[in-house]
N, C-alpha and C positions, 0 to 999 in steps of 0.2 A: 373456543377462543383461538384466534389466528395472530401470528406475528408477521408483519411485513418487513422485508429486508431489501433495502435499496442497493443497487450496484450499477457499475458502468456497463451499459449494454451496447448493442443488442446481444441476443443469445450467441454464445460462442466465445466470449471474452475470457481472459484468465481470471478476471474479477468474478465473473459469473460462476466459473468452475469452483472458485474459493467459496463463494456464497452458497452454492449447492452443497458442498461438503460440510460447511458450517450448519446449514439448515438441517441436514440429515443427522449430524451429531447432536444438535440441540433437541431435535424431536425424538431421539431414541436414547442411547445409552447415557449421555451426559445431561439429559433433562432432569429437573428436580422431580421428586415424587409427586409434589402438588401439581406440577405442570402436566404430568402424565395422567393424573386423575381427572383433570378437566379437559383432557384431549387437546392440548395445545399443539398447533401445527404452524409451520412457517411457509410463507409463499414469497416469491421473488418479484421485485419491481425494478425493471431496467430504466436507467436514465442516460441521456446522451453524453453527459460529462461527469467527471469526478466531483467537481464543485456542486453540481446539482444533486448528487446523491446525499451529500452532507447537508445541504439546505433542505432537502426533503425531510430529514430527521429533525432539524432545527425548527421547521415550520409544522411539525407534527403530522406530516403527510405519510411518513413511514416510521416504524418503530426502531429500526436499526439500519446502519449503512455499513457495507464492506468496502474499504478503500485501500489501494496500494500506498505504502509509505516509503519503502526502500527496496532497491534492487541490488543484487550482488555486484553487477557489472557497472551500472550507470549511477548508482547512489540513490539519494532521496528523491521522492516525488514532490516537487515544490508546490504543486497545486494543492495537494492534501495538507501540507504543513501550513501554507498561507491561509487556506480556508478555515482550517480548524482554529487558528489564532483569531480570526475575525469573528467567529461565532462564540456564543456564550452558553455554558452549561453542559456541553456534550462531554461524554466520558468514554474512554476506551474500555471495552468489556473483555476482549480477548485479542491476542495476536496470533496470526496463522501464517505459516511459511509454505509457499507452493513452489514446486520445481517448475521452471520455465524452459520449454524446448520449442524454439521457433522453427517454422518451416516457410519456404518460399512457395507460394500458391499462385498458379498461373495457368492459362490456357495456351501459353506459348509453347511451341514444339521444342525450343532450345533456349538457353540463356542468351544467345546472341540476338534473339528476336526482341528481347525486352528493352523498352525505352523508358518506362516509368515504374517506380516501386512505391506503393502506398503502405502506410502503417501509422500506428501511434508513435509519437516522438521517442518514447522510451524504447519501444521495440526497434526502431531504426538505429538508435544509439547502441543498443545491445548487440547489433549485428553489423556495426560499422566496418570492422576489419574485413569481414566476409564480403560485404558489398564492395569495398575498395579493391579487393583482390579479384572478385568474380564479375562484378558489374560496375566498373570504375566510371563509366560514362553516363549511367542512367540518371534521370531526374528523380530525386527523392521528395515525396509529397506527404506531409503530415495529415493524419486523420484523427478524429476524436477517440477512436478505439481500434484495436486490431481487427475486430469484426466489421466495423463500418468500412474499413479499407477494402473489404471484399466486394462491396457494392460497386466499386469502380471497374471491376473486371468485365462483367457482362460477357460479350462475345469477342472482346478485344484481345488479340494475341500479342499485343505489344505492352500490355500492362501486367503487373504482378503485385502481390501483397504479402507482407510478412504477418503471419498469424499462426495459430496452432493447428496441428493435424485434426484435432477434435472439431474445430471450426470448419475445416475443409470438408469433413464428413457431413456436418450438419447442413452445409449449403451445396453439397455435391460438386465440389470443385477439385481439380487435380493438383497434387503436390509435385512440384518440379524438383525441389531439393529439401532434404530433411536435415534437422539438427544444425542450423546455421548460426547458432549462438557464437559469439566471439570466445566464450569460455565454457567448458563443460561444468556441470554442477550449478548452472545458473538458477537462481531462485529469487522470489520476491516476497517480502514481508508485507502482510496486510493487517490492518486494524479493523476490528468490529466495533463500531461506535454507536452509542445510544445515550439515553437520558439517565438511567439509574447509575448511582455511584457505587463502585465496587470497593470493598475493603479487603479483598483477597488477592493474592498474586505476589510473585517475587520480582516484578519489574514495575517501575514507575516512569511515566513520561511527563515532562513539564516543559514550559518555555517561559522566558522572562525577557524584559527589556531593562536596560540600565539607565540611570538618571542622566548621564552625560558621557560623551565619548572622550574620556580623559584617561591618563595612565592609571592602571590599577582597577579600572571599572569592572573588568571581568575577573581579575585575580581574586578579589574579595568574595564574590559569590562562589567561585570554585573552591576556595579555601574552606568554606563551610563544610563541604563534603570531604575534602582531603583530611581535615583535622579529625574527622570521625571515621576515617578509613572506609569510606563508602565508595564503591567502584562505580565509575561512570562508563557505561558501555558505548555511549555515542554522544558527541557534542557537535553541533552544527550551527552556523550563523545564517540568517536570512535577512534581507534588507527590510527595514521598517516601512519603506515606501513613503516616509515623511520627509526625509532629508538624506542627501547623498552622504554615505559614511556612517549612517546610523543602522544598527543591527538588532535583531532579535536573536536569542540563543535557545536552541532546542536541545534538550538533554534527556537521555535515557539512563536510568540508574538501576542498580541491582538492590533489591529490597530484602532486608532481613526481617522475616515475619515475627520473630520473637525478640525484637530489640526496639528500644525507644529512640535509637539514633536517628532514624529517618524523620520522625516527627519533630525532633529537636532541630535537625538541620533545616527542615522546611520552615520552621518558625523563625530561625535566625536569618534565613535567606531573605525574608521579606524586608529586613533592615537595609539591604544593599541593592535592591532592585526597584525599578519604577513600577512595573506591572508583572505579576506572577500568575501564571495559569497552570494548574495541575490537571493534566488530561486524564489521569486514571492510574489505578493499580491493577495489574492483570498478569495472567500467565501466558506463556508462549507454547504453541503446539505446531506440529508439522502436518502436512497433508501428503499422503501416499496413496496412489491408486484411487483417488477420489474420497478417501476416508481420513478423518482427523485422528491423529495418533499423538502419543507423548512427544513433547518437544525437547526432551533432555538430550537426545543425541545430535541435535542440530549444531551445537557448539558455536563456532564463529561464522558459520555459513548463513547467518540470518541476514 
């Protein structure tokens, strides 16, 4: 039996690195005994955009998708949140945190030769201070992924791409500058998304819309959690795309596995919202040196 894992491609992206670590973890130490007995193996399926990876699972073209959801420097990945809201029935299986170390990859002999820098919008944003200081006059061009950006280089000595050193090695391209993140300790949180509902984990992610944009519309839903002393580790608004000034609210909360407080809160929450979507209950792990390890030491760096 094989498990297909969709991810943002082509080979060399940070999402692929996360998917590879997850596939190895799933197929070995953390796989269930039953999975090992039937020889379950995972294989990766690259897609050109984040949205397409999620649609691949929604349309049963892949079993799981690995998608970025939040970066330490640049914040949430809007495409992931918006697409997950649009789709029905998908559930978060795990959360994985990957260290992100960007490099400037180019055939240019010096920085002064570079006229254009290509990369995914998130990577460009995560290196914006470095670009302003070292390449203030270059044109910045967005690409679908940090690896796709490398396709623009060819033999051109005036172009550069922001990607990983791993990607540079895969495509045999020179690294001009290393570790160009605006902040050390940069990392991205990814979700593994699929169809099965999970009832294990100490984190829950959900989103809701409110019936009307009136005073107190958000206070009442949040009070549901505050009155039960439930910690919200993240809350973010996104436009509904129906009317200017209307928003969806995405929330991550910490779950007590041995308490009924969460179930009670979610039941009461439905009285104050227009649409409620619970994306899943899951655990958080980190990735170090290509391996999935315990996420307990991550703390606030998620």
